[in-house]
C-alpha positions in Angstrom: 108.8 7.3 13.8 106.9 4.9 11.6 105.6 6.0 8.2 102.2 5.1 6.7 102.7 2.5 4.0 99.1 1.6 3.1 95.5 2.5 3.7 92.6 0.0 3.9 88.9 -0.2 4.7 88.2 -1.0 8.3 84.5 -1.0 8.8 85.2 -0.2 12.5 85.3 3.5 12.8 83.6 6.6 11.6 86.2 6.9 8.9 85.9 4.2 6.3 89.7 4.1 5.7 92.5 3.6 8.0 96.2 4.4 7.6 98.4 1.5 8.5 101.9 2.1 9.8 104.8 0.0 8.5 105.3 -1.8 11.8 101.7 -3.0 11.8 102.2 -5.0 8.6 102.6 -8.8 9.2 102.3 -8.3 13.0 99.8 -11.1 13.4 96.8 -8.7 14.0 94.3 -8.1 11.2 93.9 -4.3 11.0 92.3 -4.5 7.5 89.4 -7.0 8.0 87.8 -6.4 4.6 90.8 -7.1 2.4 93.6 -8.3 4.7 96.2 -6.1 3.0 98.2 -5.6 6.2 98.7 -9.4 6.8 99.8 -10.9 3.5 102.3 -13.3 5.1 100.2 -14.4 8.1 96.8 -16.0 8.7 95.6 -13.2 10.9 93.0 -12.0 8.2 91.9 -15.5 7.2 88.2 -14.6 7.5 88.4 -11.4 5.4 86.6 -11.1 2.1 89.7 -11.2 -0.1 92.3 -12.9 2.1 95.6 -13.4 0.2 95.5 -17.1 1.0 92.3 -17.6 -1.0 92.1 -17.2 -4.8 89.2 -15.1 -6.1 86.3 -17.0 -7.6 86.6 -18.1 -11.2 84.0 -19.7 -13.4 85.4 -23.2 -12.5 85.8 -22.5 -8.8 83.0 -22.7 -6.2 84.6 -20.0 -4.0 82.4 -17.0 -3.2 83.6 -13.9 -1.4 82.9 -15.4 2.0 82.2 -19.1 1.5 83.4 -22.2 -0.3 81.1 -25.0 -1.3 82.6 -28.4 -1.4 82.0 -29.8 -4.9 80.9 -33.3 -3.9 79.1 -32.1 -0.7 77.0 -29.2 -1.8 75.4 -28.9 1.6 78.8 -28.4 3.2 79.6 -24.6 3.0 82.9 -23.5 4.6 84.0 -20.0 5.5 87.1 -18.9 3.7 89.1 -19.1 6.9 88.9 -22.9 6.6 90.5 -23.0 3.2 94.2 -23.9 2.9 94.4 -24.4 6.6 95.9 -27.9 6.5 92.7 -29.6 7.6 90.7 -31.5 5.0 87.1 -30.4 5.5 85.7 -31.5 2.1 85.7 -35.3 1.5 87.8 -34.8 -1.6 90.2 -32.3 0.0 89.1 -29.6 -2.4 89.1 -27.0 0.4 92.9 -27.4 0.5 93.3 -27.2 -3.2 90.2 -26.0 -5.0 91.8 -26.3 -8.4 92.5 -30.0 -8.0 96.1 -29.6 -9.2 97.7 -30.7 -6.0 95.8 -34.0 -6.1 97.7 -35.0 -9.2 101.1 -33.9 -7.6 101.1 -34.5 -3.8 97.5 -35.5 -2.9 97.4 -33.6 0.5 94.0 -35.0 1.3 92.8 -38.5 0.5 89.5 -38.6 -1.5 87.2 -40.3 1.1 84.0 -39.2 -0.6 82.7 -42.7 -1.4 83.0 -43.8 2.2 81.8 -40.5 3.7 78.9 -40.0 1.3 77.8 -43.7 1.7 77.7 -43.2 5.5 75.7 -39.9 5.0 73.2 -41.7 2.7 72.8 -44.5 5.2 72.3 -42.0 8.1 69.7 -40.1 6.0 67.9 -43.4 5.2 67.9 -44.3 8.9 66.4 -40.9 9.8 63.7 -41.2 7.1 62.9 -44.8 8.2 62.7 -43.7 11.9 60.4 -40.8 10.9 58.1 -43.2 9.0 58.0 -45.6 11.9 57.3 -42.7 14.3 54.6 -41.2 12.1 52.8 -44.6 11.8 53.0 -45.0 15.6 51.7 -41.5 16.1 48.8 -42.1 13.7 47.9 -45.4 15.5 48.1 -43.7 18.9 45.9 -40.8 17.7 43.3 -43.2 16.3 43.4 -45.2 19.6 43.0 -42.1 21.6 40.1 -40.8 19.4 38.2 -44.1 19.9 38.9 -44.1 23.7 37.7 -40.4 23.9 34.5 -41.2 22.0 33.9 -44.2 24.3 34.6 -42.2 27.5 32.4 -39.3 26.3 29.5 -41.8 25.7 30.1 -43.3 29.2 30.1 -39.8 30.7 26.7 -39.1 29.1 25.3 -42.3 30.5 26.7 -41.4 34.0 25.1 -38.0 33.7 21.8 -39.6 33.0 22.2 -42.1 35.9 23.2 -39.3 38.2 20.1 -37.4 37.3 17.9 -40.4 38.1 19.7 -41.1 41.4 19.4 -37.4 42.4 15.7 -37.4 41.7 15.1 -40.5 43.8 17.4 -39.7 46.7 17.2 -36.0 47.3 14.2 -35.2 49.4 12.3 -32.1 48.3 10.3 -29.8 50.5 6.7 -29.0 49.7 7.9 -25.7 48.4 10.1 -27.3 45.8 13.4 -26.3 47.3 16.2 -28.8 47.6 17.1 -29.5 51.1 20.7 -30.1 52.1 22.2 -33.5 52.3 
């Protein structure tokens, strides 16, 4: 018989707390999704709010409870499950070592920020330039269409007048004023 060794918040059942048997600890399944207490030596709870593999936020650290913001790429927001996973998501590798201490010792991720941010700036400049070109073309096309529409509307008025003249000359009318069929 297994004995209960801890309780944790689950968020899954009517009861907010769940008793976790000893044989469920470090079994590779996250039974405590809010705090990951049952999986301290595995990555099974890597997306939980206070996963043991992620340090809590400090005044110097950009880690929030559920996300990490890359310091040199503020638009790149990572879930905590992507921290300390061996994959360098931030251009400076800060997602693998938010304190920056490892860079001085073993440098697990190369700092490619200059190259990556330059490519991002060039890509953004191209998008803005393409937008300007497209906007100018659209304005030109709209102006051309407006002029064509005005011209064709004037032609339509002239054709309506011409049609009225032709109808009055061609369509025979009876003495009673009724129009006879063609």
